[in-house]
N, C-alpha and C positions, 0 to 999 in steps of 0.2 A: 137354852134347853133345859127342861125341869121335869120332875117326875109328876105323877098325877096331883091334881091340886090339893087335895085334903088329905090330911094324916089318916081319917077315917077310910078312906078310899084304898089306902095302902095296907090297912089291917089285914083284910082277907088274903092279900098276896102273902104277907109275913107269916100268917098262921099256916097257909098251905105249904110254904117254903120249910118251915120249921117241922111240919109233920112228915115230910121227906126224909128227915133224918132217921125214922123209925123204920123206913122200909127195908133195910137189911136184915132186919130181925126175922122176916118171913122167909128168908134163906131161898128165894126163887128169883132167877135173873129175868124171867118173863114179867112177874110182877114189878120188878123195877123198871124194866123197859115200858110197860104199860102206865105206870105212874108218871115217867118222864113225859110220854106222848099226851096222856091225859092233863098234864099241868099245862103244857104248851097250848092245848086247845082251849082249856079254861081261860087263860091269860087272854088267847087270841079273841074267844068269843066276848069277854068283858070288854075289850075296846070295840068290838064291832057293834054291841048293842048298848053302850054307854058311851056313844060318840058325843065329843064335845067340840073340838077343834080339829078337823080332819087333817090339817097341815101338820099338826104334832103327832099324829098317831105313829108313824113310823119311828120317829124319835123316842116317843114315851114306851112303845112296844119292845124297842131295842133295849132300852135302859132297863126295864123290867125283867126282860128274858136274860140280859147279861147279869143282872143282880142275882136272879135265881141260880144261873149256871156258877157263878163266881163262889157264892157263899154256900148255900144249902147242898148242891150237887157235888161240889169238891169236898166240903167237910163230911158228907155221907160216908166218905172213905175212912173217918176215924171210926165209926161204928163198924165198918166192914173189917178194919184191922182188929178191933177188940175182939171180933169173934173168930180170929185165927188163933191156932194152938197156941203161938207165943204172943197172943195179941197185946196182953198188958205191957210186956217187955218191949214191944215195938212202939207202943204209945210213950212209954218213959223215955226210949231211945230218941224219938222224935223231939220231945220237949227238951232233951238234954243237949242234942246236936244244935237246936235252934237257939238255946240260951247260951251256950257257949260260943257260938258262932257270933251272935249279936254283941257280946261282952268283949270278946277278943277284938272283933272289927272296930267296935267304938274306941277302945283303949289304944290299939295299936294305930288306928287311922288319926286319932286325936294326937299322937306322939311322932308319927312318922309321916303321915299322909301329905304327899306332894303332888300327886298326879290325879286329877278328878276321874271318877269311873264313869259317870254318864251326868254331866253337867246340867244338860237341859231338864232332866228328870228329878235328880236329887243332887243339888250342888255341893252338899257336904260329904258325900260318900267318896271314898279314894280307893284307888287300886291297891295301894298298901293295906288299907283297912279291910278289903276284900279278901285279899290273900291271908292276911292275919286271921279273919273269921274262919277260913277254912282250916288252918292250922288248929284254931279252937275247937272246930267240929271233930277233928281227929283225936285231939285230947279227951273230948267228951265220949267219943265212942270207945277209945280205948278204956276209959274208965268204966264204962257200961260192960265191956267184954270181960273185964277182971273182977266185975262185982255182980250185978244181977242179970246179965245176959251172957252167959259162959258158952252158950251154943254158937255165939258169933266166932267165925274163923278169923285169923288175922286179916286175910284178903278181904273178906265180907266187911270187916270194920272198917278198913280204909276206904273201899269203894263206896260202901254206905255213907261213911261220913262226908266223902267229896261229892257225891251224888245229891244227898239231901241237903248238904251246905250250899251248893251251887244253886239248886232249885229255890231253896229258902231265900237267898239274896234275890233271886230274880222275882219272887213272889213279893219281896219288899219293894223292889223298884217298881213293879207293876201297880202296887197300892199307891205309890208316891205319883206315878203317872196319872192315875184316876184324880187324885187330890188337885194336881196341877191343872188338869183338864176342867174341873169345877171350880177352880180358883179358890181353895179352902187350904188352910193349914193344917187343921185336924179333921180326923174323921168322926169325932164325936166329943162329948165333954164329960163322959162317965168317969174317965181316969184323968183328972186334971193333971197337965205336965206331960202325959205320956201319949198324946194325940188321939185318944179313943180306942174303944175295944178293937175296931178294926186293925188299928196299927199295931195292936200287941197279937193279932192273929194273922198278919198278912203272910209271914213266912210259912206258918203251918198250913195255911190254906192251900198253898202250891205243894207243900212237902207231903201232905196227906195221901193224895193219889198215887204220887210217885213212890212212896214207901210201900203202899199196899201192893202195886204191882211188882215191885222189887221183891217184896217178901214172898209173894206167891210164885213168880216165875224165875227169880234169879238166886234167891238165898240158897247159899249151900253149893252153888255150881262153880265157885272159883277155886 
C-alpha cells in the first residue's frame, strides 16, 4: 500500500492541507465546515479524474484523507487555541505538559520500567514510564499555575495535566502504530536521531483539539 506515485502529485494536497490551518482566522464555523467538505470533494474528484490503478483507489484515498484529518485538521486547533482569551497561555501549557511528560516518562521508564505498556505498538514504553509521565505533566502544570498561568485553579491544573498527559501519550502510541504499519522506524530525516518532525509533534497533534474543547467548555468549572 502506497501513496500516489509521484511527490509532485502530493504537492497540491500538501498546499491545500496547509492552507486549512488559516481558516480559524475567519472566525466563522460555516466557513470551517465548508472548507472541510470542499477539501474532501477536491480529493475525491482528483482520484476520480486522475485514475491510474482502480484497485488502489480506495486505499490511496483513505491514506490521503487520513493524513488530512490527522495532521492539518487536528493541528488547526492550535490556531483556534491561539484565538482564545488566554490563547498564548494555553499553547505554552500544552508544550510544557508534553515536554515534562515525555522527559519524565523516558527517565522513569528507563530506570524502573518492568511492565510493557503496549508491546505490539511500542516495545520500549512501560507502564511505569507512562505513570511517571503523568506525574511529570502534573509538575509542569503546577509550574505554569504559579508562574505564567495563574488563572488555573488547583483542580483545573490537575485535571488538565492528567487529561492532556494521557491524550498526549495516546497520540504518541498512535503515531508508533502508523510507523509500524508502514514498516518504518522514523517518520522523517529532518531531525536525525529524533525520528522526524512527526515524532516531535505526535503528542501535540492529539492534545491540541482536546485542549481547545477543554478550554472552551470545561475550564473554570471544577
